[in-house]
Rosetta silent file (secondary structure, phi, psi, omega in degrees, C-alpha in Angstrom):
SEQUENCE: MKNNYYEEAVGLLKTLIQTPSFSREEGETARHIEHYLSGFAVTLKRFGHNVLAFPQAFDPKKATVLLNSHHDTVKPNAGYTRDPFSPTIADGKLFGLGSNDAGGPLVSLIATFLTWNERADSSPLMWSWLRQQKKKSAALAASNPSFLSCPFVKSPSSVSPPG
SCORE:     score description
SCORE:     0.000 S_00000001
   1 L     0.000  130.115  178.409    0.000    0.000    0.000 S_00000001
   2 L   -76.709  135.228 -176.129    1.340    3.400   -0.975 S_00000001
   3 L  -137.704   14.039 -178.100    1.348    5.771    1.980 S_00000001
   4 L  -112.583   45.112 -177.612    3.450    8.817    1.146 S_00000001
   5 H   -67.552  -25.160  179.064    0.840   10.870   -0.672 S_00000001
   6 H   -59.453  -54.197 -179.359    1.753   14.021    1.256 S_00000001
   7 H   -62.956  -39.971  178.301    5.224   14.278   -0.278 S_00000001
   8 H   -64.725  -40.020  179.808    3.903   13.254   -3.701 S_00000001
   9 H   -64.139  -43.508  178.057    1.104   15.837   -3.478 S_00000001
  10 H   -63.265  -41.270  178.081    3.571   18.602   -2.591 S_00000001
  11 H   -62.915  -44.094  178.047    5.817   17.522   -5.487 S_00000001
  12 H   -64.736  -40.498  178.562    2.917   17.547   -7.954 S_00000001
  13 H   -61.809  -41.124  177.095    1.784   20.938   -6.650 S_00000001
  14 H   -61.282  -41.388  177.831    5.271   22.354   -7.195 S_00000001
  15 H   -62.601  -42.718 -179.546    5.223   21.040  -10.773 S_00000001
  16 H   -65.682  -38.906  178.223    1.816   22.612  -11.376 S_00000001
  17 H   -62.672  -38.598 -178.251    2.984   25.963   -9.965 S_00000001
  18 H   -72.437  -11.943 -173.731    5.981   25.943  -12.338 S_00000001
  19 L  -109.373  111.107  177.723    3.688   25.329  -15.323 S_00000001
  20 L   -55.710  135.729 -177.826    1.630   28.264  -16.634 S_00000001
  21 L  -146.274   54.699  179.660   -2.022   27.218  -16.872 S_00000001
  22 E   -64.538  157.122 -178.007   -4.094   30.276  -17.622 S_00000001
  23 L   -48.958  130.366 -178.302   -7.772   29.722  -18.421 S_00000001
  24 L    70.249   10.900  177.564   -8.170   27.751  -21.677 S_00000001
  25 L  -130.597   41.216 -172.558   -4.375   27.171  -21.755 S_00000001
  26 L   -99.734   18.429 -176.919   -4.140   24.214  -19.349 S_00000001
  27 H   -57.662  -42.466 -178.037   -2.796   21.574  -21.724 S_00000001
  28 H   -70.328  -40.055  178.587    0.557   21.203  -19.964 S_00000001
  29 H   -68.872  -35.897  175.445   -0.895   20.949  -16.461 S_00000001
  30 H   -61.287  -40.098  178.462   -3.412   18.371  -17.737 S_00000001
  31 H   -63.778  -41.607  178.112   -0.463   16.431  -19.165 S_00000001
  32 H   -63.408  -43.113  179.737    1.368   16.558  -15.796 S_00000001
  33 H   -64.229  -45.746  179.754   -1.739   15.355  -13.943 S_00000001
  34 H   -61.934  -43.721  179.127   -2.332   12.576  -16.473 S_00000001
  35 H   -62.553  -44.643  179.103    1.324   11.496  -16.314 S_00000001
  36 H   -58.812  -49.050 -177.244    1.285   11.430  -12.516 S_00000001
  37 H   -69.285  -22.229 -179.591   -1.877    9.317  -12.394 S_00000001
  38 L   -65.870  -14.472  177.916   -0.599    6.925  -15.060 S_00000001
  39 L   -83.534    4.396 -178.004    1.715    5.496  -12.389 S_00000001
  40 L  -122.763  165.026 -179.788   -1.262    4.094  -10.473 S_00000001
  41 L   -80.704   73.363  177.865   -3.824    1.368  -11.111 S_00000001
  42 E  -134.785  159.162  174.446   -6.491    3.680  -12.508 S_00000001
  43 E  -100.736  125.274 -177.118   -8.254    4.064  -15.834 S_00000001
  44 E  -107.227  143.915  171.741   -7.702    7.488  -17.379 S_00000001
  45 E  -135.136  140.832 -179.213   -9.781    9.387  -19.910 S_00000001
  46 E  -122.199  130.434  176.188   -8.921   12.784  -21.303 S_00000001
  47 E  -126.051   99.091 -175.968  -11.390   15.277  -22.747 S_00000001
  48 L    62.292 -121.255  178.757   -9.511   18.387  -23.884 S_00000001
  49 L   -95.615    6.682  178.128   -7.865   19.715  -20.730 S_00000001
  50 E   -91.659  136.880  177.331  -10.082   17.573  -18.473 S_00000001
  51 E  -120.502  125.003  177.445   -8.609   14.422  -16.942 S_00000001
  52 E  -112.212  138.137  177.029  -10.903   11.740  -15.573 S_00000001
  53 E  -127.976  127.384  176.345   -9.668    8.859  -13.440 S_00000001
  54 E  -104.241  142.774  178.860  -11.714    5.802  -12.593 S_00000001
  55 E   -67.094  158.071 -178.920  -10.673    3.512   -9.729 S_00000001
  56 L   -61.198  -30.445 -177.717   -9.252    0.069  -10.508 S_00000001
  57 L  -102.321   30.306 -176.705  -12.320   -1.598   -8.958 S_00000001
  58 L   -59.285  129.753  177.770  -14.879    0.630  -10.696 S_00000001
  59 L  -131.826  109.189 -176.504  -18.326   -0.961  -10.743 S_00000001
  60 L   -63.158  -11.108  178.287  -21.017    1.112  -12.478 S_00000001
  61 L   -81.502  -15.981 -179.970  -23.662   -0.686  -10.381 S_00000001
  62 L   -96.516  163.555  178.130  -22.334    0.914   -7.191 S_00000001
  63 L   -61.031  142.662  179.747  -22.644    4.517   -6.075 S_00000001
  64 L  -123.580  133.403  177.115  -20.110    6.865   -7.633 S_00000001
  65 E  -109.641  131.396  178.471  -18.787   10.060   -6.097 S_00000001
  66 E   -98.666  114.582  173.056  -17.296   12.715   -8.352 S_00000001
  67 E   -93.955  131.430 -166.958  -14.372   14.592   -6.802 S_00000001
  68 E  -140.540  134.561  171.523  -13.834   17.746   -8.810 S_00000001
  69 E  -150.132  178.783  177.576  -11.421   20.645   -8.960 S_00000001
  70 L  -122.251  161.521 -179.289   -9.860   22.869  -11.598 S_00000001
  71 L  -129.033   18.615  173.178   -6.255   23.440  -12.596 S_00000001
  72 L   -91.935  161.538  177.862   -6.380   26.751  -14.423 S_00000001
  73 E  -132.258  164.691  170.215   -5.101   29.994  -12.894 S_00000001
  74 L   -85.625  163.445  177.233   -5.548   33.684  -13.472 S_00000001
  75 L   -72.764  143.976 -179.845   -2.591   35.653  -14.777 S_00000001
  76 L   -64.904  144.379  178.510   -0.357   37.042  -12.028 S_00000001
  77 L   -95.403  173.545 -175.995   -0.891   40.703  -11.240 S_00000001
  78 L   -68.521  -13.840 -177.594    1.726   43.397  -10.730 S_00000001
  79 L   -82.227   -1.481  179.512    1.364   43.171   -6.955 S_00000001
  80 L   -63.025  134.545  177.931    3.162   39.843   -6.653 S_00000001
  81 L  -102.103   -5.322  178.080    6.185   40.075   -4.358 S_00000001
  82 L  -126.441  162.397  173.503    7.486   36.602   -5.323 S_00000001
  83 L   -67.379  116.699 -174.923    8.058   34.868   -8.634 S_00000001
  84 L   -65.856  -19.455 -178.150    4.586   33.347   -9.242 S_00000001
  85 L  -104.239   11.901  177.890    6.062   30.370  -11.127 S_00000001
  86 L  -115.450  102.242 -179.912    8.721   29.503   -8.556 S_00000001
  87 L   -64.996  122.318 -175.874    7.292   27.283   -5.815 S_00000001
  88 E  -128.795  131.737  175.317    8.810   28.504   -2.563 S_00000001
  89 E  -101.223  124.516  177.803    8.311   27.161    0.938 S_00000001
  90 E  -141.218  131.526 -179.505    8.594   29.793    3.684 S_00000001
  91 L    53.809   37.477  177.397    7.375   29.472    7.277 S_00000001
  92 L    76.285   10.198  179.985    5.824   26.106    6.445 S_00000001
  93 E  -118.018  142.662  177.622    3.740   27.512    3.575 S_00000001
  94 E   -97.230  120.163 -179.219    4.078   26.802   -0.134 S_00000001
  95 E  -104.356  146.311  176.317    3.887   29.971   -2.234 S_00000001
  96 L   154.377  156.074 -177.687    3.264   30.165   -5.972 S_00000001
  97 L   -60.884  124.068  179.329    0.555   30.949   -8.507 S_00000001
  98 L    88.277    0.758 -177.594   -2.313   28.510   -8.084 S_00000001
  99 H   -65.987  -30.382 -179.443   -1.040   27.037   -4.817 S_00000001
 100 H  -102.106  -41.424 -177.487   -4.263   27.946   -3.019 S_00000001
 101 H  -124.005   97.149    1.267   -6.805   28.256   -5.848 S_00000001
 102 H  -128.634   28.963 -177.247   -7.000   25.476   -6.637 S_00000001
 103 H   -60.777  -45.387  179.033   -3.720   23.563   -6.690 S_00000001
 104 H   -60.393  -51.418  175.974   -3.690   22.697   -2.983 S_00000001
 105 H   -60.951  -37.554 -178.874   -7.268   21.393   -2.984 S_00000001
 106 H   -61.643  -49.939 -178.580   -6.635   19.599   -6.287 S_00000001
 107 H   -70.507  -27.526  175.272   -3.619   17.602   -5.072 S_00000001
 108 H   -67.595  -41.241  177.872   -5.414   16.888   -1.778 S_00000001
 109 H   -69.066  -33.474  175.139   -8.370   15.426   -3.664 S_00000001
 110 H   -62.198  -46.075  179.117   -5.982   13.384   -5.825 S_00000001
 111 H   -61.532  -38.786  177.493   -4.424   11.936   -2.639 S_00000001
 112 H   -62.777  -48.570  178.885   -7.920   11.190   -1.313 S_00000001
 113 H   -57.856  -46.311 -177.498   -8.888    9.431   -4.539 S_00000001
 114 H   -66.563  -34.980  176.645   -5.680    7.362   -4.580 S_00000001
 115 H   -64.315  -46.219  178.023   -6.153    6.358   -0.939 S_00000001
 116 H   -66.529  -31.843 -179.818   -9.699    5.151   -1.664 S_00000001
 117 H   -64.753  -27.830  179.143   -8.497    3.464   -4.830 S_00000001
 118 L   -71.750  -16.950 -176.774   -6.230    1.236   -2.721 S_00000001
 119 L   -98.576   99.277 -174.069   -9.275   -0.163   -0.916 S_00000001
 120 L   -61.346  -25.882 -176.508  -10.810   -2.726   -3.241 S_00000001
 121 L   -90.770    0.502 -178.598  -13.970   -3.048   -1.137 S_00000001
 122 L   -78.673  161.616  174.755  -14.825    0.659   -1.133 S_00000001
 123 L   -62.529  147.077 -179.565  -17.537    2.216   -3.256 S_00000001
 124 L   -66.509  141.210  177.040  -16.194    3.273   -6.629 S_00000001
 125 E  -122.421  149.456  176.403  -15.039    6.838   -6.848 S_00000001
 126 E  -124.717  136.289 -177.710  -14.408    8.902   -9.882 S_00000001
 127 E  -113.303  135.919 -178.170  -12.022   11.806   -9.955 S_00000001
 128 E  -137.635  138.058  168.910  -12.317   14.663  -12.428 S_00000001
 129 E  -112.687  131.267 -178.327  -10.336   17.823  -13.143 S_00000001
 130 L  -120.288  133.375 -175.695  -12.204   20.413  -15.100 S_00000001
 131 L   -70.261  -27.253  175.034  -10.531   23.314  -16.815 S_00000001
 132 L  -115.810  158.520 -179.611  -13.513   25.545  -16.186 S_00000001
 133 L   -84.448 -142.876 -166.343  -15.616   25.657  -13.096 S_00000001
 134 H   -26.268  -55.638 -174.837  -19.396   25.375  -12.725 S_00000001
 135 H   -63.096  -44.796 -178.571  -20.549   25.501  -16.362 S_00000001
 136 H   -70.808  -37.826 -179.716  -18.035   22.943  -17.649 S_00000001
 137 H   -66.992  -38.327  177.552  -18.450   20.599  -14.681 S_00000001
 138 H   -66.472  -38.952  179.055  -22.221   20.621  -15.124 S_00000001
 139 H   -65.109  -40.802  179.386  -21.804   19.985  -18.865 S_00000001
 140 H   -65.714  -45.834  179.543  -19.478   17.043  -18.247 S_00000001
 141 H   -62.136  -39.435 -179.694  -21.786   15.493  -15.654 S_00000001
 142 H   -68.183  -29.613 -178.415  -24.767   15.951  -17.972 S_00000001
 143 H   -77.444  -18.991 -179.312  -22.895   14.287  -20.838 S_00000001
 144 L  -135.137   55.529 -173.986  -22.167   11.132  -18.759 S_00000001
 145 H   -66.899  -17.689 -175.507  -25.000   10.873  -16.208 S_00000001
 146 H   -66.863  -25.215 -177.336  -24.815    7.064  -16.015 S_00000001
 147 H   -93.099  -10.017 -169.572  -21.627    7.060  -13.891 S_00000001
 148 L  -103.529  119.475  176.733  -22.627    9.782  -11.452 S_00000001
 149 L  -105.072  -40.249 -175.306  -24.543    9.032   -8.247 S_00000001
 150 E  -149.344  106.205  179.764  -23.439   11.825   -5.931 S_00000001
 151 E   -76.687  144.060  170.839  -21.323   14.810   -7.009 S_00000001
 152 E  -128.423  109.212 -175.402  -18.888   16.414   -4.590 S_00000001
 153 E  -111.153  125.166  178.928  -17.633   19.667   -6.002 S_00000001
 154 L  -123.724  115.026  176.268  -14.868   21.595   -4.251 S_00000001
 155 L  -139.633  110.026 -174.665  -13.786   24.897   -5.651 S_00000001
 156 H   -62.297  -21.696 -179.394  -12.207   27.412   -3.270 S_00000001
 157 H   -75.927   -9.740  178.549  -13.111   30.332   -5.524 S_00000001
 158 H  -113.021   11.995 -178.745  -16.806   29.670   -4.887 S_00000001
 159 L  -109.566  130.679  177.715  -16.590   29.180   -1.122 S_00000001
 160 L  -100.245  147.791  177.198  -17.153   32.048    1.295 S_00000001
 161 L   -64.669  149.800  179.129  -15.693   32.146    4.799 S_00000001
 162 L   -66.710  153.241  175.080  -18.204   31.403    7.571 S_00000001
 163 L   100.254    0.000    0.000  -19.818   34.272    9.447 S_00000001
């Protein structure tokens, strides 16, 4: 059983930070994600800049959960005080363009998916990265409704702090 997803997730996040992935220009980050996942017992499908991964024990008769994030970024603004494409760890924090929205959540969900994938008796899970948020994720789910039982969508740009 693989158990070092933390270090792997940080490594993948650093690679994603180093790779420009502005909206509609995410081909290289999709390639990095696809390459990373190809080292595991998963079935991959690619639709444009979207990467879908099905668990090794996928059974369409069981409930399926869709874990979803995006891997595009906005262009860095003039107010950056660090190189946005140079992943830097300072005071225990990883800095770089896309590290928070949504690279950190994305690699965390990948680690979650891979952990569940190791458990052959678990319900099948499906992992999806979508280059655009809400509209594209809804379009993808609508185009393949047979595999989807319960969507779980996490996008930090659409979440407000409590209070």
